[in-house]
Predicted model as a PDB file, atoms N, CA, C, CB and O in Angstrom, pLDDT in the B-factor column:
MODEL        1                                                                  
ATOM      1  N   MET A   1     -31.974  -7.243-157.697  1.00 92.00           N  
ATOM      2  CA  MET A   1     -30.913  -8.204-156.716  1.00 92.00           C  
ATOM      3  C   MET A   1     -30.524  -8.063-155.931  1.00 92.00           C  
ATOM      4  CB  MET A   1     -29.999  -8.563-156.889  1.00 92.00           C  
ATOM      5  O   MET A   1     -30.670  -8.893-155.033  1.00 92.00           O  
ATOM      6  N   TYR A   2     -29.490  -6.496-155.674  1.00 93.00           N  
ATOM      7  CA  TYR A   2     -28.968  -5.485-154.727  1.00 93.00           C  
ATOM      8  C   TYR A   2     -29.883  -6.129-153.530  1.00 93.00           C  
ATOM      9  CB  TYR A   2     -29.238  -3.694-155.179  1.00 93.00           C  
ATOM     10  O   TYR A   2     -29.671  -7.221-153.002  1.00 93.00           O  
ATOM     11  N   VAL A   3     -31.185  -5.017-153.145  1.00 95.00           N  
ATOM     12  CA  VAL A   3     -31.862  -5.172-152.517  1.00 95.00           C  
ATOM     13  C   VAL A   3     -32.107  -6.471-152.089  1.00 95.00           C  
ATOM     14  CB  VAL A   3     -32.550  -4.636-152.881  1.00 95.00           C  
ATOM     15  O   VAL A   3     -31.835  -6.763-150.925  1.00 95.00           O  
ATOM     16  N   GLN A   4     -32.600  -7.335-152.880  1.00 95.00           N  
ATOM     17  CA  GLN A   4     -32.749  -8.348-151.753  1.00 95.00           C  
ATOM     18  C   GLN A   4     -31.697  -8.971-151.292  1.00 95.00           C  
ATOM     19  CB  GLN A   4     -33.539  -9.318-152.038  1.00 95.00           C  
ATOM     20  O   GLN A   4     -31.943  -9.601-150.264  1.00 95.00           O  
ATOM     21  N   GLY A   5     -30.154  -9.062-151.820  1.00 96.00           N  
ATOM     22  CA  GLY A   5     -29.415  -9.376-150.920  1.00 96.00           C  
ATOM     23  C   GLY A   5     -29.284  -8.592-149.860  1.00 96.00           C  
ATOM     24  O   GLY A   5     -28.959  -9.259-148.877  1.00 96.00           O  
ATOM     25  N   GLN A   6     -29.430  -7.147-149.576  1.00 97.00           N  
ATOM     26  CA  GLN A   6     -29.423  -6.451-148.450  1.00 97.00           C  
ATOM     27  C   GLN A   6     -30.897  -6.611-147.751  1.00 97.00           C  
ATOM     28  CB  GLN A   6     -29.009  -4.999-148.786  1.00 97.00           C  
ATOM     29  O   GLN A   6     -31.187  -5.900-146.789  1.00 97.00           O  
ATOM     30  N   ILE A   7     -31.785  -7.545-148.259  1.00 97.00           N  
ATOM     31  CA  ILE A   7     -32.633  -7.795-146.784  1.00 97.00           C  
ATOM     32  C   ILE A   7     -31.993  -8.969-146.404  1.00 97.00           C  
ATOM     33  CB  ILE A   7     -34.415  -8.040-146.826  1.00 97.00           C  
ATOM     34  O   ILE A   7     -31.693  -9.246-145.242  1.00 97.00           O  
ATOM     35  N   ARG A   8     -31.772  -9.701-147.437  1.00 97.00           N  
ATOM     36  CA  ARG A   8     -31.392 -11.100-146.769  1.00 97.00           C  
ATOM     37  C   ARG A   8     -30.050 -10.887-145.267  1.00 97.00           C  
ATOM     38  CB  ARG A   8     -30.595 -12.200-148.342  1.00 97.00           C  
ATOM     39  O   ARG A   8     -29.904 -11.267-144.105  1.00 97.00           O  
ATOM     40  N   GLY A   9     -29.336 -10.036-146.301  1.00 98.00           N  
ATOM     41  CA  GLY A   9     -28.254  -9.939-145.159  1.00 98.00           C  
ATOM     42  C   GLY A   9     -28.415  -9.061-143.919  1.00 98.00           C  
ATOM     43  O   GLY A   9     -27.483  -8.828-143.150  1.00 98.00           O  
ATOM     44  N   HIS A  10     -29.513  -8.644-143.790  1.00 98.00           N  
ATOM     45  CA  HIS A  10     -30.190  -7.928-142.789  1.00 98.00           C  
ATOM     46  C   HIS A  10     -30.853  -8.919-141.959  1.00 98.00           C  
ATOM     47  CB  HIS A  10     -31.140  -6.927-143.336  1.00 98.00           C  
ATOM     48  O   HIS A  10     -30.578  -8.958-140.760  1.00 98.00           O  
ATOM     49  N   HIS A  11     -31.737  -9.765-142.490  1.00 98.00           N  
ATOM     50  CA  HIS A  11     -32.384 -10.763-141.817  1.00 98.00           C  
ATOM     51  C   HIS A  11     -31.524 -11.322-141.430  1.00 98.00           C  
ATOM     52  CB  HIS A  11     -33.211 -11.510-142.354  1.00 98.00           C  
ATOM     53  O   HIS A  11     -31.968 -11.311-140.282  1.00 98.00           O  
ATOM     54  N   GLU A  12     -30.035 -12.186-141.264  1.00 98.00           N  
ATOM     55  CA  GLU A  12     -28.963 -12.621-141.104  1.00 98.00           C  
ATOM     56  C   GLU A  12     -28.742 -11.637-139.964  1.00 98.00           C  
ATOM     57  CB  GLU A  12     -28.094 -12.709-142.301  1.00 98.00           C  
ATOM     58  O   GLU A  12     -29.398 -11.976-138.979  1.00 98.00           O  
ATOM     59  N   LEU A  13     -28.075 -10.597-139.788  1.00 97.00           N  
ATOM     60  CA  LEU A  13     -27.639 -10.058-139.040  1.00 97.00           C  
ATOM     61  C   LEU A  13     -28.814  -9.737-137.701  1.00 97.00           C  
ATOM     62  CB  LEU A  13     -27.036  -9.074-139.791  1.00 97.00           C  
ATOM     63  O   LEU A  13     -28.466  -9.691-136.521  1.00 97.00           O  
ATOM     64  N   LEU A  14     -30.456  -9.505-138.255  1.00 97.00           N  
ATOM     65  CA  LEU A  14     -31.247  -9.360-136.926  1.00 97.00           C  
ATOM     66  C   LEU A  14     -30.970 -10.649-136.390  1.00 97.00           C  
ATOM     67  CB  LEU A  14     -32.890  -9.043-137.032  1.00 97.00           C  
ATOM     68  O   LEU A  14     -30.740 -10.382-135.211  1.00 97.00           O  
ATOM     69  N   ALA A  15     -30.824 -12.120-136.545  1.00 97.00           N  
ATOM     70  CA  ALA A  15     -31.121 -12.801-135.902  1.00 97.00           C  
ATOM     71  C   ALA A  15     -29.795 -13.063-135.120  1.00 97.00           C  
ATOM     72  CB  ALA A  15     -31.794 -13.679-136.531  1.00 97.00           C  
ATOM     73  O   ALA A  15     -29.811 -13.495-133.968  1.00 97.00           O  
ATOM     74  N   LEU A  16     -28.486 -12.740-135.898  1.00 95.00           N  
ATOM     75  CA  LEU A  16     -27.151 -13.199-134.797  1.00 95.00           C  
ATOM     76  C   LEU A  16     -27.499 -11.914-133.396  1.00 95.00           C  
ATOM     77  CB  LEU A  16     -25.006 -12.842-135.835  1.00 95.00           C  
ATOM     78  O   LEU A  16     -27.322 -12.083-132.190  1.00 95.00           O  
ATOM     79  N   ASN A  17     -27.978 -10.796-134.039  1.00 96.00           N  
ATOM     80  CA  ASN A  17     -27.918 -10.024-132.848  1.00 96.00           C  
ATOM     81  C   ASN A  17     -29.092 -10.759-131.586  1.00 96.00           C  
ATOM     82  CB  ASN A  17     -28.328  -8.330-133.356  1.00 96.00           C  
ATOM     83  O   ASN A  17     -28.794 -11.058-130.430  1.00 96.00           O  
ATOM     84  N   ASN A  18     -30.050 -10.864-132.057  1.00 95.00           N  
ATOM     85  CA  ASN A  18     -30.965 -11.640-131.161  1.00 95.00           C  
ATOM     86  C   ASN A  18     -30.342 -12.807-130.623  1.00 95.00           C  
ATOM     87  CB  ASN A  18     -32.189 -12.062-131.847  1.00 95.00           C  
ATOM     88  O   ASN A  18     -30.461 -13.094-129.432  1.00 95.00           O  
ATOM     89  N   SER A  19     -29.470 -13.723-131.694  1.00 95.00           N  
ATOM     90  CA  SER A  19     -29.450 -14.480-130.684  1.00 95.00           C  
ATOM     91  C   SER A  19     -28.032 -14.441-129.589  1.00 95.00           C  
ATOM     92  CB  SER A  19     -29.700 -15.753-131.328  1.00 95.00           C  
ATOM     93  O   SER A  19     -27.727 -15.226-128.690  1.00 95.00           O  
ATOM     94  N   TYR A  20     -27.595 -13.656-129.900  1.00 93.00           N  
ATOM     95  CA  TYR A  20     -26.164 -12.899-129.050  1.00 93.00           C  
ATOM     96  C   TYR A  20     -27.199 -12.093-127.415  1.00 93.00           C  
ATOM     97  CB  TYR A  20     -25.114 -11.030-130.580  1.00 93.00           C  
ATOM     98  O   TYR A  20     -26.753 -11.880-126.288  1.00 93.00           O  
ATOM     99  N   LEU A  21     -28.376 -11.881-127.863  1.00 93.00           N  
ATOM    100  CA  LEU A  21     -28.681 -11.309-126.654  1.00 93.00           C  
ATOM    101  C   LEU A  21     -29.208 -12.104-125.782  1.00 93.00           C  
ATOM    102  CB  LEU A  21     -29.420 -10.339-126.756  1.00 93.00           C  
ATOM    103  O   LEU A  21     -29.415 -11.796-124.609  1.00 93.00           O  
ATOM    104  N   ARG A  22     -29.530 -13.472-126.434  1.00 92.00           N  
ATOM    105  CA  ARG A  22     -29.863 -14.091-125.484  1.00 92.00           C  
ATOM    106  C   ARG A  22     -29.245 -15.439-125.058  1.00 92.00           C  
ATOM    107  CB  ARG A  22     -30.981 -14.139-125.660  1.00 92.00           C  
ATOM    108  O   ARG A  22     -29.806 -16.295-124.373  1.00 92.00           O  
ATOM    109  N   SER A  23     -28.029 -15.491-125.560  1.00 91.00           N  
ATOM    110  CA  SER A  23     -26.932 -16.102-125.152  1.00 91.00           C  
ATOM    111  C   SER A  23     -25.691 -15.431-124.748  1.00 91.00           C  
ATOM    112  CB  SER A  23     -26.676 -16.849-126.010  1.00 91.00           C  
ATOM    113  O   SER A  23     -25.154 -15.872-123.731  1.00 91.00           O  
ATOM    114  N   GLY A  24     -25.120 -14.422-125.370  1.00 86.00           N  
ATOM    115  CA  GLY A  24     -24.042 -14.003-125.098  1.00 86.00           C  
ATOM    116  C   GLY A  24     -23.208 -13.430-124.035  1.00 86.00           C  
ATOM    117  O   GLY A  24     -23.814 -12.443-123.619  1.00 86.00           O  
ATOM    118  N   GLY A  25     -21.968 -13.602-123.320  1.00 89.00           N  
ATOM    119  CA  GLY A  25     -21.563 -13.547-122.346  1.00 89.00           C  
ATOM    120  C   GLY A  25     -21.019 -12.706-121.941  1.00 89.00           C  
ATOM    121  O   GLY A  25     -20.468 -12.741-120.841  1.00 89.00           O  
ATOM    122  N   ASN A  26     -21.019 -11.322-123.014  1.00 92.00           N  
ATOM    123  CA  ASN A  26     -20.201  -9.767-122.445  1.00 92.00           C  
ATOM    124  C   ASN A  26     -21.241  -8.839-122.829  1.00 92.00           C  
ATOM    125  CB  ASN A  26     -18.519  -9.224-123.299  1.00 92.00           C  
ATOM    126  O   ASN A  26     -21.780  -8.597-123.909  1.00 92.00           O  
ATOM    127  N   PRO A  27     -21.389  -8.356-121.585  1.00 93.00           N  
ATOM    128  CA  PRO A  27     -22.692  -7.836-121.203  1.00 93.00           C  
ATOM    129  C   PRO A  27     -22.651  -6.198-122.177  1.00 93.00           C  
ATOM    130  CB  PRO A  27     -22.795  -7.695-119.203  1.00 93.00           C  
ATOM    131  O   PRO A  27     -23.599  -5.618-122.707  1.00 93.00           O  
ATOM    132  N   LYS A  28     -21.096  -5.777-122.130  1.00 93.00           N  
ATOM    133  CA  LYS A  28     -21.584  -4.361-123.044  1.00 93.00           C  
ATOM    134  C   LYS A  28     -21.014  -5.476-124.814  1.00 93.00           C  
ATOM    135  CB  LYS A  28     -20.114  -2.147-122.454  1.00 93.00           C  
ATOM    136  O   LYS A  28     -20.906  -4.762-125.811  1.00 93.00           O  
ATOM    137  N   GLU A  29     -20.873  -6.220-124.920  1.00 92.00           N  
ATOM    138  CA  GLU A  29     -21.701  -6.737-126.095  1.00 92.00           C  
ATOM    139  C   GLU A  29     -22.981  -7.099-126.613  1.00 92.00           C  
ATOM    140  CB  GLU A  29     -21.387  -7.462-126.271  1.00 92.00           C  
ATOM    141  O   GLU A  29     -23.529  -6.932-127.703  1.00 92.00           O  
ATOM    142  N   GLN A  30     -23.309  -7.643-125.530  1.00 94.00           N  
ATOM    143  CA  GLN A  30     -24.942  -7.514-125.360  1.00 94.00           C  
ATOM    144  C   GLN A  30     -25.601  -6.188-125.656  1.00 94.00           C  
ATOM    145  CB  GLN A  30     -25.360  -7.811-123.893  1.00 94.00           C  
ATOM    146  O   GLN A  30     -26.403  -5.975-126.564  1.00 94.00           O  
ATOM    147  N   GLN A  31     -25.135  -5.296-124.731  1.00 94.00           N  
ATOM    148  CA  GLN A  31     -25.292  -3.698-125.155  1.00 94.00           C  
ATOM    149  C   GLN A  31     -25.664  -3.397-126.494  1.00 94.00           C  
ATOM    150  CB  GLN A  31     -24.008  -2.922-124.990  1.00 94.00           C  
ATOM    151  O   GLN A  31     -26.652  -2.796-126.915  1.00 94.00           O  
ATOM    152  N   VAL A  32     -24.800  -3.864-127.034  1.00 94.00           N  
ATOM    153  CA  VAL A  32     -24.223  -3.135-128.722  1.00 94.00           C  
ATOM    154  C   VAL A  32     -25.376  -3.906-129.254  1.00 94.00           C  
ATOM    155  CB  VAL A  32     -22.289  -3.617-129.624  1.00 94.00           C  
ATOM    156  O   VAL A  32     -26.077  -3.364-130.108  1.00 94.00           O  
ATOM    157  N   ALA A  33     -25.638  -5.035-128.874  1.00 94.00           N  
ATOM    158  CA  ALA A  33     -26.486  -5.861-129.916  1.00 94.00           C  
ATOM    159  C   ALA A  33     -28.093  -5.456-129.707  1.00 94.00           C  
ATOM    160  CB  ALA A  33     -26.243  -7.629-129.647  1.00 94.00           C  
ATOM    161  O   ALA A  33     -28.931  -5.598-130.597  1.00 94.00           O  
ATOM    162  N   GLN A  34     -28.318  -5.039-128.657  1.00 96.00           N  
ATOM    163  CA  GLN A  34     -29.545  -4.420-127.983  1.00 96.00           C  
ATOM    164  C   GLN A  34     -29.825  -2.655-129.028  1.00 96.00           C  
ATOM    165  CB  GLN A  34     -29.021  -4.165-125.874  1.00 96.00           C  
ATOM    166  O   GLN A  34     -30.733  -2.115-129.659  1.00 96.00           O  
ATOM    167  N   MET A  35     -28.621  -2.414-128.700  1.00 96.00           N  
ATOM    168  CA  MET A  35     -29.149  -0.862-129.768  1.00 96.00           C  
ATOM    169  C   MET A  35     -29.107  -1.366-131.138  1.00 96.00           C  
ATOM    170  CB  MET A  35     -27.918   0.738-129.750  1.00 96.00           C  
ATOM    171  O   MET A  35     -29.934  -1.073-132.001  1.00 96.00           O  
ATOM    172  N   SER A  36     -28.251  -2.025-131.271  1.00 97.00           N  
ATOM    173  CA  SER A  36     -28.330  -2.436-132.955  1.00 97.00           C  
ATOM    174  C   SER A  36     -29.668  -2.813-134.058  1.00 97.00           C  
ATOM    175  CB  SER A  36     -27.544  -3.728-133.011  1.00 97.00           C  
ATOM    176  O   SER A  36     -30.097  -2.675-135.203  1.00 97.00           O  
ATOM    177  N   LEU A  37     -29.964  -3.492-132.485  1.00 97.00           N  
ATOM    178  CA  LEU A  37     -31.595  -3.948-133.189  1.00 97.00           C  
ATOM    179  C   LEU A  37     -32.761  -2.937-133.830  1.00 97.00           C  
ATOM    180  CB  LEU A  37     -32.477  -4.622-131.971  1.00 97.00           C  
ATOM    181  O   LEU A  37     -33.084  -3.050-135.012  1.00 97.00           O  
ATOM    182  N   PRO A  38     -33.371  -1.928-132.942  1.00 97.00           N  
ATOM    183  CA  PRO A  38     -33.722  -0.889-133.870  1.00 97.00           C  
ATOM    184  C   PRO A  38     -33.288  -0.264-135.530  1.00 97.00           C  
ATOM    185  CB  PRO A  38     -33.486  -0.063-133.109  1.00 97.00           C  
ATOM    186  O   PRO A  38     -33.865  -0.018-136.590  1.00 97.00           O  
ATOM    187  N   ILE A  39     -32.390  -0.228-135.156  1.00 98.00           N  
ATOM    188  CA  ILE A  39     -31.262   0.756-136.242  1.00 98.00           C  
ATOM    189  C   ILE A  39     -31.383  -0.657-137.610  1.00 98.00           C  
ATOM    190  CB  ILE A  39     -28.878   1.103-135.260  1.00 98.00           C  
ATOM    191  O   ILE A  39     -31.315  -0.420-138.816  1.00 98.00           O  
ATOM    192  N   ILE A  40     -31.560  -1.998-137.026  1.00 98.00           N  
ATOM    193  CA  ILE A  40     -31.454  -3.102-138.203  1.00 98.00           C  
ATOM    194  C   ILE A  40     -32.903  -3.502-138.352  1.00 98.00           C  
ATOM    195  CB  ILE A  40     -30.430  -4.514-137.834  1.00 98.00           C  
ATOM    196  O   ILE A  40     -32.866  -4.438-139.151  1.00 98.00           O  
ATOM    197  N   GLN A  41     -34.133  -3.294-138.012  1.00 97.00           N  
ATOM    198  CA  GLN A  41     -35.259  -2.627-138.321  1.00 97.00           C  
ATOM    199  C   GLN A  41     -35.879  -2.288-139.398  1.00 97.00           C  
ATOM    200  CB  GLN A  41     -35.206  -1.836-137.933  1.00 97.00           C  
ATOM    201  O   GLN A  41     -36.584  -2.712-140.314  1.00 97.00           O  
ATOM    202  N   ARG A  42     -34.901  -0.526-138.571  1.00 98.00           N  
ATOM    203  CA  ARG A  42     -35.139   0.107-139.736  1.00 98.00           C  
ATOM    204  C   ARG A  42     -35.058   0.349-140.992  1.00 98.00           C  
ATOM    205  CB  ARG A  42     -35.019   0.565-139.654  1.00 98.00           C  
ATOM    206  O   ARG A  42     -35.776   0.844-141.860  1.00 98.00           O  
ATOM    207  N   HIS A  43     -33.369  -0.395-140.856  1.00 97.00           N  
ATOM    208  CA  HIS A  43     -33.077  -0.583-142.791  1.00 97.00           C  
ATOM    209  C   HIS A  43     -33.892  -1.406-143.213  1.00 97.00           C  
ATOM    210  CB  HIS A  43     -31.588  -1.235-143.432  1.00 97.00           C  
ATOM    211  O   HIS A  43     -34.177  -1.111-144.373  1.00 97.00           O  
ATOM    212  N   LEU A  44     -34.537  -2.492-142.793  1.00 97.00           N  
ATOM    213  CA  LEU A  44     -35.531  -3.621-142.964  1.00 97.00           C  
ATOM    214  C   LEU A  44     -36.311  -2.878-143.637  1.00 97.00           C  
ATOM    215  CB  LEU A  44     -36.189  -4.352-141.755  1.00 97.00           C  
ATOM    216  O   LEU A  44     -36.393  -3.150-144.834  1.00 97.00           O  
ATOM    217  N   ALA A  45     -37.074  -1.796-143.144  1.00 97.00           N  
ATOM    218  CA  ALA A  45     -38.326  -1.547-143.539  1.00 97.00           C  
ATOM    219  C   ALA A  45     -38.082  -0.381-144.646  1.00 97.00           C  
ATOM    220  CB  ALA A  45     -39.278  -1.172-142.278  1.00 97.00           C  
ATOM    221  O   ALA A  45     -39.001  -0.135-145.426  1.00 97.00           O  
ATOM    222  N   ILE A  46     -36.946   0.292-144.723  1.00 97.00           N  
ATOM    223  CA  ILE A  46     -36.124   1.021-145.930  1.00 97.00           C  
ATOM    224  C   ILE A  46     -36.117  -0.158-147.118  1.00 97.00           C  
ATOM    225  CB  ILE A  46     -34.328   1.509-145.407  1.00 97.00           C  
ATOM    226  O   ILE A  46     -36.614  -0.219-148.243  1.00 97.00           O  
ATOM    227  N   LEU A  47     -35.457  -0.893-146.460  1.00 97.00           N  
ATOM    228  CA  LEU A  47     -35.469  -2.056-148.134  1.00 97.00           C  
ATOM    229  C   LEU A  47     -36.578  -2.652-148.477  1.00 97.00           C  
ATOM    230  CB  LEU A  47     -34.528  -3.474-148.153  1.00 97.00           C  
ATOM    231  O   LEU A  47     -36.925  -3.029-149.596  1.00 97.00           O  
ATOM    232  N   SER A  48     -37.216  -2.739-147.305  1.00 95.00           N  
ATOM    233  CA  SER A  48     -38.860  -3.166-147.958  1.00 95.00           C  
ATOM    234  C   SER A  48     -39.294  -2.287-148.852  1.00 95.00           C  
ATOM    235  CB  SER A  48     -40.116  -3.192-146.895  1.00 95.00           C  
ATOM    236  O   SER A  48     -39.494  -2.477-150.052  1.00 95.00           O  
ATOM    237  N   SER A  49     -39.447  -1.209-148.160  1.00 95.00           N  
ATOM    238  CA  SER A  49     -40.009  -0.383-149.296  1.00 95.00           C  
ATOM    239  C   SER A  49     -39.214   0.370-150.837  1.00 95.00           C  
ATOM    240  CB  SER A  49     -40.514   0.709-148.478  1.00 95.00           C  
ATOM    241  O   SER A  49     -39.708   1.087-151.708  1.00 95.00           O  
ATOM    242  N   LEU A  50     -38.172  -0.035-150.707  1.00 93.00           N  
ATOM    243  CA  LEU A  50     -37.146   0.014-151.849  1.00 93.00           C  
ATOM    244  C   LEU A  50     -37.424  -1.203-152.735  1.00 93.00           C  
ATOM    245  CB  LEU A  50     -35.578  -0.014-151.298  1.00 93.00           C  
ATOM    246  O   LEU A  50     -37.101  -1.215-153.923  1.00 93.00           O  
ATOM    247  N   ARG A  51     -37.971  -2.123-152.187  1.00 90.00           N  
ATOM    248  CA  ARG A  51     -38.048  -3.692-153.460  1.00 90.00           C  
ATOM    249  C   ARG A  51     -39.535  -3.563-153.631  1.00 90.00           C  
ATOM    250  CB  ARG A  51     -37.540  -5.749-152.724  1.00 90.00           C  
ATOM    251  O   ARG A  51     -39.999  -4.381-154.425  1.00 90.00           O  
ATOM    252  N   GLU A  52     -40.528  -2.612-153.000  1.00 90.00           N  
ATOM    253  CA  GLU A  52     -41.654  -2.608-153.402  1.00 90.00           C  
ATOM    254  C   GLU A  52     -41.439  -1.655-154.894  1.00 90.00           C  
ATOM    255  CB  GLU A  52     -42.631  -2.092-152.199  1.00 90.00           C  
ATOM    256  O   GLU A  52     -41.766  -1.995-156.031  1.00 90.00           O  
ATOM    257  N   MET A  53     -40.835  -0.475-154.491  1.00 88.00           N  
ATOM    258  CA  MET A  53     -41.051   0.414-155.273  1.00 88.00           C  
ATOM    259  C   MET A  53     -40.232   0.037-156.681  1.00 88.00           C  
ATOM    260  CB  MET A  53     -40.714   1.673-154.579  1.00 88.00           C  
ATOM    261  O   MET A  53     -40.220   0.858-157.599  1.00 88.00           O  
ATOM    262  N   ALA A  54     -39.725  -0.916-156.772  1.00 73.00           N  
ATOM    263  CA  ALA A  54     -38.842  -2.061-158.264  1.00 73.00           C  
ATOM    264  C   ALA A  54     -39.943  -2.174-159.125  1.00 73.00           C  
ATOM    265  CB  ALA A  54     -38.221  -4.050-157.854  1.00 73.00           C  
ATOM    266  O   ALA A  54     -39.842  -2.804-160.177  1.00 73.00           O  
TER     267      ALA A  54                                                      
ENDMDL                                                                          
END                                                                             
């Protein structure tokens, strides 16, 4: 249940960052969102591996 909750949360965070990249008004915050995307995607890959191992 913990891993599934983390996956759900990371998907939500990924959607928020993508949304901010499309419509955010602050360029510095958009830059942070852009830098965060690969990290969030990496975490999702790790979490997916953990889910498969369980």
